[in-house]
C-alpha positions in Angstrom: 24.7 -3.8 -11.3 26.6 -5.4 -8.4 28.1 -2.0 -7.5 24.7 -0.4 -7.3 23.4 -3.3 -5.2 26.3 -3.0 -2.8 25.6 0.7 -2.6 22.0 -0.1 -1.7 23.2 -2.5 1.0 25.7 -0.2 2.7 24.0 3.1 1.9 20.2 2.5 1.5 19.4 6.2 1.3 22.2 7.0 -1.1 19.9 8.3 -3.9 17.5 10.4 -1.8 19.2 13.6 -2.7 20.8 12.6 -6.0 20.1 14.6 -9.2 17.3 13.5 -11.3 19.8 12.7 -14.1 21.5 10.3 -11.7 18.2 8.7 -10.8 17.2 8.2 -14.5 20.6 6.6 -15.2 20.1 4.3 -12.3 16.6 3.4 -13.4 17.8 2.6 -16.9 20.6 0.4 -15.6 18.4 -1.6 -13.2 15.6 -1.8 -15.8 17.8 -3.4 -18.4 19.0 -6.0 -15.9 15.4 -6.8 -14.8 14.1 -7.0 -18.4 17.0 -9.3 -19.3 16.2 -11.5 -16.3 12.5 -11.6 -17.1 13.0 -12.5 -20.7 15.8 -15.1 -20.3 14.5 -16.8 -17.2 10.7 -16.4 -17.0 8.4 -18.1 -19.5 5.5 -15.7 -18.9 7.6 -12.6 -19.8 9.3 -14.3 -22.7 6.0 -15.2 -24.3 4.6 -11.7 -23.6 7.6 -10.1 -25.3 7.5 -12.5 -28.3 3.7 -12.2 -28.7 4.0 -8.4 -28.8 7.0 -8.6 -31.2 9.3 -6.8 -28.8 13.0 -7.7 -28.2 14.3 -7.1 -24.7 17.0 -4.8 -26.1 14.2 -2.4 -27.1 13.4 -1.7 -23.4 16.4 0.4 -22.4 14.9 3.4 -20.6 11.8 4.0 -18.5 10.2 5.7 -21.5 10.5 2.4 -23.5 8.1 0.7 -21.1 5.2 2.1 -23.0 6.0 -0.5 -25.7 4.9 -3.3 -23.3 1.3 -4.2 -22.5 0.0 -3.8 -19.0 0.0 -6.9 -16.8 -2.2 -8.0 -13.9 -2.4 -10.4 -11.0 -5.1 -12.4 -12.8 -2.8 -13.0 -15.8 0.0 -14.2 -13.5 -2.1 -16.6 -11.3 -3.6 -18.1 -14.4 -0.2 -19.5 -15.3 1.6 -22.4 -13.6 4.0 -21.3 -10.9 7.1 -22.4 -12.9 6.1 -20.0 -15.7 6.4 -16.9 -13.5 9.5 -17.5 -11.5 13.1 -16.8 -12.5 14.4 -19.9 -10.7 13.2 -23.0 -8.8 10.9 -21.9 -6.0 13.0 -23.8 -3.5 15.7 -21.1 -3.9 13.3 -18.2 -3.3 11.4 -16.8 -0.3 7.7 -17.2 -0.5 5.3 -14.5 0.7 1.5 -14.0 0.1 -1.1 -11.5 -1.0 -4.4 -11.4 0.8 -6.8 -11.5 -2.2 -8.3 -8.1 -1.4 -7.4 -6.9 -4.9 -8.1 -10.1 -6.9 -7.3 -13.8 -6.3 -4.7 -14.7 -3.6 -1.2 -15.1 -5.0 2.1 -16.5 -3.8 4.8 -13.9 -4.2 8.4 -15.0 -4.4 11.5 -12.9 -3.4 15.0 -13.4 -4.6 17.6 -14.1 -1.9 18.5 -10.9 -0.1 15.5 -9.0 -1.4 13.7 -9.1 2.0 16.8 -8.1 3.9 17.7 -5.3 1.5 14.1 -4.0 1.7 14.1 -4.1 5.5 17.5 -2.2 5.6 16.1 0.2 3.0 13.1 1.1 5.1 15.1 1.1 8.4 17.5 3.7 7.0 14.8 5.8 5.4 12.6 5.9 8.6 15.7 6.8 10.6 16.8 9.7 8.3 13.4 11.0 7.3 11.9 11.0 10.8 14.9 11.8 12.9 15.2 8.5 14.7 18.2 7.0 16.5 20.2 4.2 14.8 18.7 1.5 17.0 15.0 2.6 17.2 12.2 0.2 17.9 9.4 -0.5 15.3 6.2 -2.4 15.7 3.6 -3.4 13.2 0.0 -3.7 14.3 -2.4 -6.3 12.7 -5.6 -8.1 13.4 -4.3 -11.2 11.5 -2.9 -13.6 14.0 -0.4 -16.2 12.8 -2.9 -19.0 13.4 -5.9 -17.2 11.8 -5.5 -19.2 8.6 -5.8 -16.2 6.3 -3.4 -15.8 3.4 -1.7 -12.8 4.9 -1.1 -14.6 8.2 0.9 -17.5 6.8 4.6 -17.3 7.4 7.2 -16.9 4.7 8.6 -20.2 3.4 12.4 -20.3 3.5 15.1 -22.9 3.3 16.0 -24.8 6.4 19.4 -23.2 6.7 17.8 -19.7 6.5 15.4 -20.8 9.2 18.3 -21.8 11.4 20.0 -18.5 10.8 16.9 -16.6 11.6 16.3 -18.5 14.8 19.8 -17.6 16.0 19.3 -13.8 15.5 15.6 -13.7 16.3 16.1 -12.6 20.0 18.2 -9.6 18.7 15.7 -8.7 16.0 12.8 -8.8 18.4 14.5 -6.3 20.6 13.9 -3.7 17.9 11.1 -5.1 15.7 7.9 -6.8 16.6 4.4 -7.7 15.3 1.4 -7.3 17.6 -1.9 -8.9 16.8 -5.4 -8.4 18.1 -8.7 -10.3 17.4 -11.8 -8.5 18.7 -10.6 -5.2 20.2 -7.6 -2.9 19.9 -7.5 -2.9 23.7 -6.1 -6.4 23.5 -2.9 -5.1 21.8 -2.4 -2.0 24.1 -0.4 -3.8 26.9 2.0 -5.3 24.3 2.4 -2.0 22.6 3.1 -0.1 25.8 5.5 -2.7 27.2 7.6 -2.6 24.0 7.3 1.2 23.7 8.1 1.5 20.0 9.4 4.6 18.3 7.5 3.7 15.1 4.1 2.1 14.9 2.9 0.8 11.5 -0.7 -0.1 10.9 -3.5 0.6 8.5 -5.4 3.9 9.0 -8.5 2.3 10.6 -6.4 0.6 13.2 -4.6 3.9 14.0 -8.1 5.4 14.4 -9.2 2.6 16.7 -6.0 3.0 18.8 -6.6 6.8 19.2 -10.2 6.2 20.1 -9.2 3.7 22.7 -7.0 6.3 24.5 -9.6 9.1 24.1 -12.4 7.0 25.5 -10.4 5.5 28.3 -9.4 9.0 29.5 -5.7 8.2 29.8 -2.6 8.9 27.7 -0.5 6.3 26.1 2.4 5.3 28.5 5.0 6.4 26.0 5.2 8.8 23.0 6.1 7.2 19.6 8.0 9.4 17.2 6.0 8.6 14.1 2.9 6.6 13.1 3.0 5.1 9.6 -0.3 4.3 7.9 -0.1 1.4 5.4 -2.5 -0.9 3.5 -5.4 1.6 3.3 -6.0 5.1 2.0 -5.2 7.7 4.7 -8.0 10.3 4.7 -7.3 13.7 6.2 -10.1 13.5 8.9 -8.4 10.3 10.2 -4.9 11.8 10.1 -6.1 14.9 11.9 -8.0 12.9 14.5 -5.1 10.6 15.3 -2.5 13.4 15.4 -4.7 15.5 17.7 -5.5 12.6 20.0 -2.1 10.9 20.1 0.1 13.9 19.7 2.2 12.1 17.1 2.6 12.9 13.4 1.0 10.4 11.0 2.5 9.7 7.6 1.5 7.4 4.8 3.6 4.6 3.1 2.4 3.0 -0.1 3.4 -0.4 -1.4 2.3 -4.1 -1.6 3.6 -7.6 -0.9 4.2 -8.0 -4.7 6.4 -4.9 -5.1 7.7 -4.0 -1.6 7.6 -0.3 -0.5 6.9 2.2 -3.3 6.4 5.6 -1.7 6.5 7.5 1.6 5.5 10.9 2.9 8.2 12.9 4.6 7.6 15.1 7.7 7.7 18.4 5.7 4.8 17.6 3.5 1.8 15.4 2.9 2.8 14.2 -0.6 4.3 10.8 -1.5 7.9 10.6 -2.5 8.2 7.6 -4.8 11.2 5.3 -4.3 12.4 5.9 -7.8 15.6 4.0 -7.2 13.6 0.8 -6.7 10.6 1.1 -8.9 9.2 3.0 -11.9 5.6 4.2 -11.2 3.2 5.3 -13.9 -0.2 6.9 -13.3 -2.3 6.1 -16.4 -5.7 7.0 -17.9 -8.3 4.5 -19.1 -6.5 4.7 -22.5 -3.2 3.7 -20.8 -1.8 7.1 -21.4 0.1 9.1 -18.8 -2.3 11.4 -17.0 -1.8 15.1 -16.9 -0.6 16.7 -13.6 -3.2 16.5 -10.9 -5.4 14.0 -12.7 -6.7 10.7 -11.4 -5.4 7.5 -12.9 -4.5 3.9 -12.4 -1.2 3.1 -10.7 1.1 0.8 -12.7 4.5 -0.4 -11.3 7.7 -1.8 -12.7 9.8 -3.2 -9.8 13.5 -3.3 -10.4 15.1 -5.1 -7.4 13.4 -8.4 -7.0 14.7 -10.8 -9.6 12.9 -13.9 -8.1 9.5 -12.9 -9.6 9.9 -9.9 -11.9 7.0 -7.5 -12.4 6.9 -5.2 -15.4 4.1 -2.7 -15.9 2.1 -4.4 -13.2 -1.4 -3.0 -12.5 -1.7 -2.4 -8.8 -5.5 -2.1 -9.1 -5.2 1.2 -7.2 -5.9 4.7 -8.3 -4.1 7.9 -7.4 -3.6 11.5 -8.4 -0.5 12.3 -10.4 1.4 15.2 -8.8 0.0 18.6 -9.7 3.4 20.4 -9.8 5.9 18.1 -11.7 9.5 19.1 -11.0 8.6 20.9 -7.8 11.2 20.5 -5.0 9.9 19.3 -1.7 10.9 21.5 1.4 12.7 18.4 2.7 15.2 18.7 -0.2 14.9 15.1 -1.4 15.0 14.5 -5.1 13.0 11.3 -5.1 10.1 12.0 -7.4 6.9 13.6 -6.1 5.0 11.5 -8.7 2.1 10.7 -6.4 0.0 13.4 -4.9 -2.4 10.9 -3.3 -3.3 7.2 -3.3 -7.1 7.0 -3.4 -7.8 3.2 -3.0 -8.7 0.3 -5.1 -9.9 0.8 -8.6 -12.7 -1.7 -8.4 -14.1 0.2 -5.4 -14.4 3.5 -7.3 -18.0 4.7 -8.0 -18.5 5.9 -11.5 -21.2 8.5 -11.6 -23.7 9.2 -14.4 -21.7 12.2 -15.5 -18.5 10.1 -15.8 -16.8 11.1 -12.6 -15.0 8.7 -10.3 -15.7 8.9 -6.6 -12.8 7.2 -5.0 -12.7 5.1 -1.7 -10.6 7.8 -0.1 -13.2 10.5 -0.9 -15.9 8.3 0.6 -13.7 7.7 3.7 -13.2 11.5 4.0 -16.9 12.0 4.1 -17.5 9.1 6.5 -14.8 10.1 9.0 -16.1 13.7 9.0 -19.1 12.6 11.0 -19.3 10.8 14.4 -19.5 7.0 13.8 -19.0 7.3 10.1 -15.9 5.1 10.2 -18.2 2.2 11.2 -20.2 2.4 8.0 -19.9 0.9 4.5 -21.3 2.2 1.2 -22.6 -0.5 -1.2 -23.5 0.4 -4.8 -26.3 -1.9 -6.0 -26.9 -0.3 -9.4 -25.8 3.0 -11.1 -28.3 5.0 -9.0 -29.0 2.8 -6.0 -26.8 2.7 -2.9 -27.0 1.2 0.6 -25.2 2.7 3.6 -24.5 -0.2 6.0 -24.2 0.8 9.7 -21.9 -1.9 11.2 -21.4 -0.7 14.8 -23.7 0.3 17.7 -23.5 3.8 19.1 -23.9 5.6 15.7 -26.8 8.1 16.0 -29.5 8.4 13.4 -28.7 12.0 12.9 -25.1 11.3 12.0 -26.2 8.6 9.6 -28.7 11.0 8.0 -26.0 13.6 7.6 -23.6 11.1 6.1 -26.2 9.7 3.6 -26.9 13.3 2.5 -23.2 14.1 2.0 -22.7 11.0 0.0 -25.7 11.6 -2.2 -24.5 15.1 -2.9 -21.0 13.8 -3.8 -22.4 11.1 -6.1 -25.0 13.4 -7.6 -27.5 12.7 -10.4 -30.4 12.0 -8.0 -28.8 9.0 -6.4 -30.8 7.2 -3.8 -29.0 6.0 -0.6 -30.9 3.7 1.7 -29.7 2.9 5.2 -29.3 -0.6 6.5 -28.7 -0.9 10.3 -26.6 -4.1 10.7 -24.9 -3.3 14.0 -24.2 -6.1 16.4 -23.3 -5.8 20.1 -20.1 -4.0 20.6 -17.4 -3.3 18.0 -17.3 -5.5 14.9 -14.7 -8.1 14.9 -11.7 -6.7 12.9 -10.2 -9.7 11.2 -9.4 -8.0 7.9 -9.4 -4.5 6.4 -12.9 -3.0 6.1 -13.7 -1.9 2.6 -15.4 1.4 2.8 -17.0 1.0 -0.6 -18.3 -2.1 -2.4 -19.4 -1.7 -6.0 -21.7 -4.4 -7.5 -20.5 -4.9 -10.2 -17.0 -3.3 -10.2 -17.0 0.0 -12.1 -13.5 1.4 -11.6 -10.9 2.2 -14.3 -9.6 -1.4 -14.5 -13.0 -2.9 -15.2 -13.5 -1.1 -18.4 -10.3 -2.6 -20.0 
């Protein structure tokens, strides 16, 4: 295991073009270590194994994971902290989840995990997108460090680690920065342009806001990024096309979470997600917890294999996605990392279940919304199986656009669904302090709610 970790440190992209047999052997090796750590050091997992009558030796390959039950954030946060960590929390790095997919939760990383993850992404971005060795990267967020939200709190690290970070911080900030805005994306533009990053990471709605700012201001951005990375939200094709056309920069999606780290990334040659199979095992499952057929929609379940501070086995991401419709297909980029995910469609609790049993995903709703002018400032709320409200949250949206959008949504949902319109716009743009959910289902009706 130490040899593979050293390989990850010095050659983060070492397995990108490895044979699938090599990837499977690596997964089996890392999985056995993670399972042994979980069982021997974490009370939560030891009790789960014992209750299910499973010995850790029985989980030797990715296929053996089906013997384990699925796990969730709710299960973890219901237990005391000491029951879900592999060591004293003082020896771990603490991060946070925002609570947008369940209750907020502290996430703990083993020593070196955050550094290895940063190096992993740095190397993959460099090689996948043709960047120089010392490229600049910026993350755009509306959560300021003082906003008091869970995602804004700083990682808790030991005093010696803080001192080490303070010493190298000036060097780090030459190449990597966070930029925050509160009310309008225009607040962040001067900082973005002065830093002139090669890579900008932001959720899809913020990328759209940035593109709209430059379109409406009538001027071009003062520099040209090499790549825009969409994270944290589903990336719908109307948004991708609009941002690429307006900014003149390719947009690619990355999928992951604070709990698991990065899980998948689109390459330049295609618009499908390569899963980071050397770090995690991803399953796309039906409501019966069975692997979906190629091209079918299912719930995304992850087993992370590199963070031994807080192991996660068969962890329900509360997201849905489409399994790849051509398993074994080789991507034009030549990388062997699995094309397991065709698309990530959004949160399972925000999926609309129609009368005829179909699921209308948040990404599908976003696609319809962003196909009309002003649609990105709307939100669809399901009040009952056949009653929906389309909330208009920003001024400047025409009644004709709203009527067209309501009709498109009603046709998508079908079964005579009624969609009323609620004009809730205030002066100016709505304050963007957290990600806007395009769909709210009351009560939740996605795949996870039926289990």
